[in-house]
N, C-alpha and C positions, 0 to 999 in steps of 0.2 A: 841788915843789908838787903836791898832788893835782889832778887834773882833775875837771870837773863831768860828771855823767852826762847824756847826751842823752836826754831824755824822749820827743821825737818831732821829725819833720821834715816839712815840706810844700812842695810846688811852688807858687810864687807869682810875682808881678811887683812889683818894688819901683820906686818912683818917685825919680829922681835929680833933686833940686832945682836943683842947679847947671846941669845939662844939659837940665832940663825935658822929660824923656822917661822912659818906663818899660822896664825892662830885665828879662829873665827871670832868676828867682833862686831860691834855696831858703831857706825860713825855717826855722831850727832853734831849738828850745827845750830848752837845759840847765835844771837845777833851779832856778837863780837868775838866769837872764839871757836875752836874745834875741839871736840872731845872724842875719845874712842875707849870703848870698855868691852870686856869679854862677853860673849853672846850668852854664855850659860850662867856664870856667877855674877856678872855684872862689875867685876873688878875693873877699876880704872887703869887703862894702860897708857894714855897720853892725854894731856890737857894743856893747850897753849892758846894765847891770844892771837887774833887775826893781824894786830898791828905789829906783832914780831915776826910775820911772814915776809920773806923777801921774794920768793918764787913759787908758783903753783904751776906744775907742768904735767902733760900726759906721757907717759913713758911706758916700756915693756920690760917686765922682769924675766930675764933669761931668754928674751927675744920671743917669748910666746904669750905670756899673760899680760894683758892690758892692765895699767895701773895708774894711779895718780900719785905724784910725789910733792911734798910740801917742804920747803926748804925754809928754816928759821935763821935769825940773825947770826946765831952762833954756830952756823953750818951744820946744824942737826938736821938730817934728812929723815922724813917719815914716808913709808911706803903703804899705800891702801890699794888693794885689788879685789877682784871677784865683787865689783860694786852692782848693786841692783837698783833700779831697772836697768841702768846702763851706765858706763863710764861717762859719756858724754854728757847725760842729763845732770850728773852728780857734779862734773867738773864745772858745767854753766852755772848752776846755782852757786857753788863755793866761790868761784871766780867773781861772780856779780857782787856778792856781799863783801869780799875782799876789796874790789876796787872801789866800792861806794865808800867803804871805811877810809881808804886812803884819800878820797877826794874831799871827804868831809872835813871841815875845819877842826884842827886839833884841839884837845881839851886844855883849858888853862891850868897850869899847875897850882896857882894860887886858890885858896878857898873864895867862893863866891859869896859875897854879902848879900844880906836880906834886901837891901835896895836894889841891887842888881837882879836878883831873882823875881822881885815884884815887877821891875821894869820890863824884863822879859816876859813875864806872864801877860802884862798889859799889851805889849806889842804883839804877842801871839793872839790875844783875844781880838785886838783890833783886825788883824789879818782875817781871822775867821769871820768876823762880822761883815767886814768888806765883801769876802766872797759869798757870805750868805745873802748880803743886800743885792749883789749882781744877779744871783740865781733868782731870788724873790721879784726882782725887777723884770727879769725875762718872763717868769710865770705870770706876772701882772699884764704884761703885754698880750700874752696867749689868752689869758681870760678875756681881755677886752675884745680881741678878735672873735673869740667863741661867743661873746655877748652879741656882738654885731650880726653874727651869723644866725644866732638864735631869734633875733629880732626879725630879720629877714625872712626866716623859715615861718616865725609866727604870723607875719603879714600874709605870706602866701597861703598859709592854712587858713586864714580869716577870709580870704578871697574865695578858696575852693569851698568853704563851708557855706558862704553866701550863695555861690552858684548852685551847690547841692541843694540847698533849701528852696531855691527858685525851681529847680528842676522837679523837686518833689511836689511843689505846690499845684493844685488842680488848674489853675489859670496860667501856667507856664507858657502856653503857646502865645498868649497875648501880652506877655510881659516884654517890654522893650529894653529892660535892663539887662536881659539874658545875653543879648548879642553885643552889648557894649562892654568890650573886654577893657578892664581898667589898665592904666599904665603901670609899668613895672615901678614899684616902690622901691626907692633907694634910701639907704640910711644916710644921715646928714654928712658923715665923714666920707661917703662914697663907698661902692661895693668892693673895690680892691683894698686889700689890707696890705700894708707895707711889711716886708720881712723884718723880723726883729734885728735891732742892731747888735752887732758883733761886739763882744767884749774883749778887746785885744784882738789878736790875729785870729779870725774866723771864730770868735767867741770862745776862745781857749780860757779855762778856768785854771787848769793846772796840768802839766806833763811830767811823768816820771819814768825812769828807766825801769825795765822789768824783764824777767825771764819767762817766756810764753811758750805753753804747749796746747796743743789740740789733738784731741783723740788720745792716743796713748802717751803715757807719761815719760816714756823712754826717748821721745823725739822733742827736743826743746830747742829754743833759739832765742837769742838776745833781741830786745826790741824795746818799745815804750808804749805806755798807756796814756792817752790824752783824753781828759774830761772836758767836755764842751757844754755850753748852756743848752745845746739840742740833742745830745747824746754822747756816745763814747767812740773813740777811734783806737785802733791797735795797728801800730807801724812795726816793721822790722828793723834791724840794725842799719839799713841803708835809708831809713825814712820813707820806705815805701808801704803804701797803705795796704795792710792785710785784710782788714774787715772794719766796716763801720756799722755800729748800733744806734739807730735812732732811738728816742727816748721811749716811744710807745711800742718798739720792737722787743725791748727787754722784758723777759718774764721773771728771772730769778738772778739775784746776785748773793751769793753765798760768802761769807766771811769764815775762812777756816782757822786762821790765825791772824794776828796783827798785820802779818807780812804776806798773806795768801789769801786770794779771792778766786771765785769761778764765777763767769758770765755765762748765761744760758738764754737762748732763744728758741723756742718751741714751735714746731710745724707739724701739720697733719698731712699724712701721705708721703713725707720725705724726711731724711735724718735731721735731727735738731743740731743747731750751732752751739758749740760750747768751747769756751776758752778758759785756760787755767793759768793764772798769773801770779808770780812770786817777785816781790820786790823789797829792797831794804828801806825805800821812801813810801812803802804802802801806808803807814800809820799817818801820813799826812793827807792821803787821798781818801781814806775810808770816812773821815768826818764830812767831807764834801759830797760823796756818794750817798751818805745818809740823809743829806739835806734833799738832793735831787731824787733819789729813788727810796724814800723812806718805806713806802708800801711794798716794795720789791725786795728789801734787804732781809736777809735771814742770817743771824748771828748764831753760828754753831758753837759748841762748847769750848772750842779752842779759839773762837774768835772774840771771846769776851775779854773785857779789861781785867788783867790780873790783879789780885789782891796783894797787898804787902806782905812779904815774907820775913819780916823782921823777927818773928819768933821762931823761925826755923833754925835748927841747929847747925853749926858749921860743917858738921859731917854729912849732910844730906847734899847729893849731888844729883845731876841729871837734869832733865827737862822740867819745866814749871808745871805744876798741877794746878789746873784753872779752877777759878771759883764757880760753883754751880749757881744757875739761876734759871728762873721760870721765864720763857719767852712766849708771849701770846701773840698769835697771827693777827692781823689788822682785821677789823670787823667788815663784813661784806656789805658794800653799800651800792644801791641800784644806781647806775650812771644815769645823768640826765640826757646823755645822748641816746641810751637804750629806750627811755620814755619817749623821746622826740621821734625816733626812728618808728616805734610802734605807731604813735600818733599819725605819721605821715602815711604809713602802709595802710592804716585804717581809712584815712581820707581818700587815697587812691583806689581802694577796693571798692568803696561806697560809689565813687564816681564811675567806675567801670561798669558796676551793676545797674545804675540808672541809665548811662547811655546805652547799654545793651537793651534795656527794657524799652526805651524810647525808639531804638532802631527796629 
C-alpha cells in the first residue's frame, strides 16, 4: 500500500484528555490525514482522516493559551497548542487541505476496472498534451518575433559595416555612396509584431488555490497561483493581484514537496522577491511549470516523485522517506542575445572611433 506524502510538520503540545495534561508533541499533515506523536519517543498519540473532521477552529485553552481544536464526526475533540511558527500559519495550511478535500469529488466505493483506469490515464495524458501544445505554440510565436528582430538587426549591422568600410577607405571623401542613407529596411511582415494570442482569459493555463507566505513563515494568507503563458501571477483571497512574475523575471523555482514550491526573483542593490506557496492542487501545476520553466526548476529531495512503499511493513508510520536521485543542473549555453549585443556594441565603437578621427 502506498504511503501518504507528508506535506508539513510543526512542534506543538497535545492535550491528553484521560490524563488531563499537555504533552510535547509534533503535529504532521499528510495530504489526507492528521497525525500527532510524542516529541521524544515518537509514540503515536492520535491519527485520523481529514474526511472525518467536521470542524476546525481557533480557540484559547483556559482563556490564555492560543490553540487549534479539531472536532471529528463522533464528537471527539482534539486540542493542539504552542504551535510554531504561529497558530495562524498552521491553521491556514490545515484548513486549506481540509476544504480542498471536502470540495474534491468523493471516491467511488466500487473497485475501478482496468478499462476505467486506462480511460482516465488517456484523458489525463490528453489534457497534459493540450496544455503543452498551448505553451509550445506561444513559445513558437515568441521565437518568430525574435527571428524578425534578429533579421532587422542583421540588416542594420550590414549597413553600418558598409558605411564603416567606406569611411576607412582612402577615397572616402569622393565617394557619393557615403551620403546616400539607405531607406530603413522593413521585414516582409512589418516591423510591428502583434502580441501573442491569449489562451483563454488573458492566456491563463491553470489556476489553483494556495496558502501564500512572503518573508517569514509565520505570516501566511489564503490566495491563488495563476500560471499564464507569459508568466505567473499571485492573488489574495479577494482576487487582488499581489505580484506578477514575467517569464524572464523568474530566477528560481524550487519544488520542496509535491505540494510546496518557492518562487524567487533576484535583484542587485535591493532585496530579492520570494514567495512560498503550499497547495493541495500543486501536483497538477508542477508538470506545467516544468514545461514553461525547465531550466529554472530545481527539484529538492522532498520534491521528487515518491517510490512505491509496498515493501514497507505496516508498523512503519510517519512521513514518507523520499527516493534519492542525482539532479544535474542545466548546461550553461551562451545566449544568442549576448552574442548579438556584443556585435552591436563593437560596431558602434568602431563607428565612434572613425567619426572622431575624421572630425
